[in-house]
C-alpha positions as CSV (number, residue, x, y, z in Angstrom):
1,M,112.5,85.9,50.9
2,N,113.1,82.2,51.8
3,F,113.7,80.4,48.5
4,R,113.6,77.0,50.2
5,S,110.0,77.7,51.3
6,I,109.1,78.8,47.7
7,F,110.3,75.6,46.1
8,A,108.5,73.6,48.9
9,E,105.2,75.0,47.6
10,P,103.2,72.0,46.0
11,I,101.7,74.2,43.3
12,I,105.2,75.4,42.2
13,L,106.5,71.9,42.2
14,F,103.5,70.8,40.1
15,L,104.1,73.5,37.6
16,A,107.8,72.8,37.4
17,L,107.2,69.1,36.7
18,Q,105.0,70.0,33.7
19,L,107.8,71.8,31.9
20,P,109.6,68.6,30.6
21,F,106.2,67.4,29.1
22,L,105.7,70.8,27.5
23,M,109.2,70.7,25.9
24,V,108.5,67.3,24.4
25,L,105.1,68.3,23.1
26,L,106.5,71.5,21.5
27,R,109.2,69.5,19.6
28,R,106.5,67.3,18.0
29,R,104.7,69.0,15.2
30,G,101.4,67.2,15.6
31,S,101.3,68.0,19.3
32,R,102.0,71.8,19.3
33,L,98.3,72.7,19.6
34,I,98.0,70.4,22.6
35,A,101.2,72.0,24.0
36,L,99.7,75.5,23.5
37,V,96.5,74.6,25.3
38,L,98.5,73.0,28.1
39,L,100.7,76.1,28.3
40,V,97.8,78.5,28.6
41,S,96.1,76.2,31.2
42,L,99.2,76.0,33.3
43,G,99.7,79.8,32.9
44,A,96.2,80.5,34.1
45,L,96.6,78.0,37.0
46,G,99.9,79.7,38.0
47,Y,98.5,83.2,37.8
48,F,95.3,82.5,39.8
49,S,97.4,80.7,42.4
50,T,99.2,83.9,43.2
51,P,97.9,86.4,45.8
52,G,97.7,89.0,43.1
53,G,95.6,86.7,40.9
54,S,93.2,85.9,43.7
55,E,92.8,89.6,44.4
56,C,92.0,90.2,40.8
57,L,89.0,87.8,41.2
58,E,88.1,89.4,44.5
59,S,87.8,92.8,42.9
60,H,84.8,91.5,41.0
61,L,83.1,90.5,44.2
62,R,83.7,93.6,46.3
63,F,80.8,95.4,47.8
64,E,80.8,98.7,49.5
65,T,82.2,97.8,52.9
66,R,79.7,99.4,55.2
67,V,76.7,101.3,53.9
68,K,75.9,104.3,56.1
69,A,72.2,103.9,56.9
70,E,70.0,106.7,58.0
71,K,69.2,104.5,61.0
72,A,71.4,102.2,63.0
73,P,70.9,98.5,62.4
74,Q,68.1,97.1,64.5
75,I,68.9,93.5,63.6
76,I,72.5,92.3,63.1
77,T,72.6,88.8,61.6
78,V,75.7,86.7,61.5
79,L,75.9,84.2,58.7
80,S,77.7,81.2,60.1
81,A,80.7,79.8,58.1
82,G,81.7,76.5,59.7
83,F,81.4,74.1,62.6
84,Y,83.5,71.1,63.7
85,A,81.7,68.3,65.5
86,G,83.9,66.3,67.8
87,K,83.5,62.8,69.0
88,H,81.5,64.1,72.0
89,S,79.3,67.1,72.0
90,Y,81.5,69.0,74.5
91,Q,84.3,68.9,71.9
92,D,82.3,70.8,69.3
93,V,83.8,74.1,68.1
94,I,83.0,76.8,65.6
95,S,85.4,77.5,62.8
96,D,87.9,80.4,62.7
97,E,85.9,82.0,59.9
98,T,82.8,81.9,62.1
99,V,84.8,83.4,65.0
100,A,86.0,86.3,62.7
101,R,82.4,87.0,61.7
102,L,81.2,86.9,65.3
103,L,84.0,89.3,66.4
104,T,83.0,91.8,63.7
105,A,79.3,91.5,64.6
106,I,80.0,92.0,68.3
107,E,82.0,95.1,67.6
108,W,79.1,96.4,65.5
109,W,76.7,95.5,68.2
110,M,78.8,97.4,70.8
111,Q,78.2,100.5,68.6
112,N,74.4,99.7,68.4
113,P,73.6,98.1,71.8
114,E,69.8,98.3,71.2
115,A,70.1,95.9,68.2
116,L,69.3,92.2,68.3
117,L,72.1,89.8,67.3
118,V,70.9,86.8,65.3
119,M,73.0,83.7,64.7
120,Q,72.0,82.0,61.5
121,G,72.7,78.6,59.8
122,E,72.1,74.9,60.3
123,S,74.8,72.7,61.7
124,G,74.7,70.4,58.7
125,L,75.1,67.3,60.9
126,L,75.1,63.7,59.5
127,P,72.8,61.2,61.1
128,Q,75.7,59.5,62.9
129,Q,76.7,62.8,64.4
130,F,73.6,63.3,66.5
131,V,75.0,62.2,69.8
132,E,73.9,63.1,73.3
133,G,73.9,66.9,73.9
134,R,74.1,67.7,70.2
135,T,71.2,69.0,68.2
136,E,70.8,70.7,64.8
137,A,71.0,74.0,66.6
138,K,74.4,73.3,68.1
139,K,76.4,75.6,65.8
140,T,74.1,78.6,66.5
141,E,74.1,77.8,70.2
142,L,77.9,77.8,70.3
143,M,77.8,81.2,68.4
144,A,75.4,82.6,71.0
145,D,77.6,81.4,73.8
146,F,80.6,83.0,72.2
147,A,78.7,86.3,71.9
148,Q,77.6,86.2,75.5
149,K,81.2,85.6,76.7
150,H,82.2,88.7,74.8
151,G,79.7,91.0,76.4
152,V,76.4,90.6,74.5
153,P,73.5,90.0,76.9
154,A,71.4,86.9,76.3
155,N,68.2,88.9,75.9
156,H,69.8,90.5,72.8
157,I,70.7,87.2,71.1
158,L,68.5,85.1,68.9
159,I,69.3,81.9,67.0
160,E,68.0,80.7,63.7
161,P,69.3,77.1,63.2
162,V,67.3,76.1,60.1
163,S,68.5,78.0,57.1
164,R,70.9,76.0,54.9
165,N,72.3,78.5,52.5
166,T,72.4,82.2,51.5
167,H,69.1,82.1,49.8
168,E,67.3,80.7,52.9
169,H,69.0,83.0,55.4
170,P,66.7,86.1,54.8
171,L,63.6,83.9,54.4
172,F,64.0,82.3,57.8
173,L,65.2,85.5,59.4
174,A,61.9,87.1,58.3
175,K,60.0,84.3,60.1
176,I,61.4,85.4,63.5
177,K,58.6,87.3,65.4
178,E,61.0,90.0,66.6
179,V,62.0,90.8,63.0
180,R,60.0,93.1,60.8
181,P,60.3,93.8,57.0
182,D,60.9,97.5,57.7
183,H,63.8,96.8,60.1
184,V,67.3,97.9,59.2
185,I,69.1,94.6,58.8
186,G,72.9,94.4,59.2
187,V,74.5,91.5,57.5
188,V,77.8,90.2,58.7
189,T,79.7,87.8,56.4
190,S,83.1,87.5,54.6
191,T,84.0,90.0,51.9
192,P,83.7,87.6,48.9
193,H,80.3,86.3,50.1
194,L,78.8,89.7,50.8
195,R,77.6,90.6,47.3
196,R,75.5,87.5,47.0
197,A,74.2,87.8,50.6
198,I,73.1,91.5,50.1
199,L,71.3,90.6,46.9
200,E,69.3,87.9,48.7
201,F,68.5,89.9,51.8
202,G,67.5,92.8,49.6
203,K,64.7,90.7,48.1
204,V,63.1,90.3,51.6
205,F,64.0,93.5,53.5
206,D,63.7,97.1,52.5
207,H,66.9,98.3,54.4
208,V,70.0,96.2,54.3
209,V,73.4,97.3,55.7
210,A,76.6,95.5,54.7
211,C,79.4,94.7,57.2
212,P,82.0,92.3,55.8
213,I,85.0,90.7,57.5
214,S,88.1,90.1,55.6
215,L,90.0,86.9,54.8
216,D,93.2,88.9,55.0
217,N,95.3,88.3,58.1
218,G,96.5,92.0,58.1
219,N,99.8,91.2,56.5
220,P,99.5,92.0,52.8
221,T,101.7,90.0,50.4
222,V,104.0,92.4,48.6
223,G,107.0,92.3,46.3
224,L,107.9,89.2,44.3
225,K,106.0,86.9,46.6
226,R,102.8,88.5,45.6
227,W,103.2,87.0,42.1
228,L,104.5,83.6,43.1
229,P,102.0,80.7,43.1
230,S,101.2,79.4,46.5
231,S,98.7,77.1,48.3
232,D,97.3,80.1,50.1
233,G,96.7,81.9,46.8
234,L,95.1,78.8,45.3
235,F,92.8,78.5,48.4
236,A,91.8,82.1,48.1
237,T,91.0,81.8,44.4
238,T,88.9,78.7,45.1
239,I,86.8,80.8,47.5
240,M,86.4,83.6,44.8
241,L,85.4,81.1,42.1
242,H,82.9,79.5,44.5
243,E,81.3,82.9,45.0
244,L,81.3,83.8,41.3
245,V,79.7,80.5,40.4
246,G,77.2,81.1,43.3
247,L,76.3,84.5,42.0
248,L,75.6,83.1,38.5
249,W,73.7,80.1,39.9
250,Y,71.5,82.3,42.1
251,H,70.8,84.7,39.2
252,L,69.6,81.8,37.1
253,R,67.7,79.9,39.8
254,F,66.2,82.6,41.9
């Protein structure tokens, strides 16, 4: 373990800098309650900034990884995750998360080559980003190009560039003429997002199959480092909190 890299972590430096303030507050009788609240808050921040803490939150979002359907998926839909618009349209690229979802979907399609592969999600462009050669469908077009370059024929790829969020994805997928309500729908997205996605797709389609990709890079954090606060741990926790709040919001709104 490289201790120099540990103390270079911004979150560890932030927590360490709070210790003198805590010591001062604890010595003042009238400030002990404030010190206790601050201590608990910093403790929670520290815990959920660790890989172990973020995994604790993720456990509440886990969905059965891939449901074995009686029939193979007839529609495999890829829920887009991100897109970077360059100064010129030829500089546009899809995010690493979107690439990971595409690779998972392509692998699934290779096992079910009769299925249609659908790219979903608007590009979310600002008015000033509409330059020559770039339309609202640019993200899904890039996704389709990626799939073709990895062996999926063009006649097996559809794009749906209108849906803006998880709630709209199944609604706009159902409007595609090649898609029927009784089709077996395979949904490809990240593991934390999967539960919310499956709940929404299940409201529109009778048969939904889950196929998540993982945020894990294949090198699990073990030992002491698993319980040390880090920027990566805080980032992962932010994603989990986003999904937990999203689940609650969708439950109340839809």
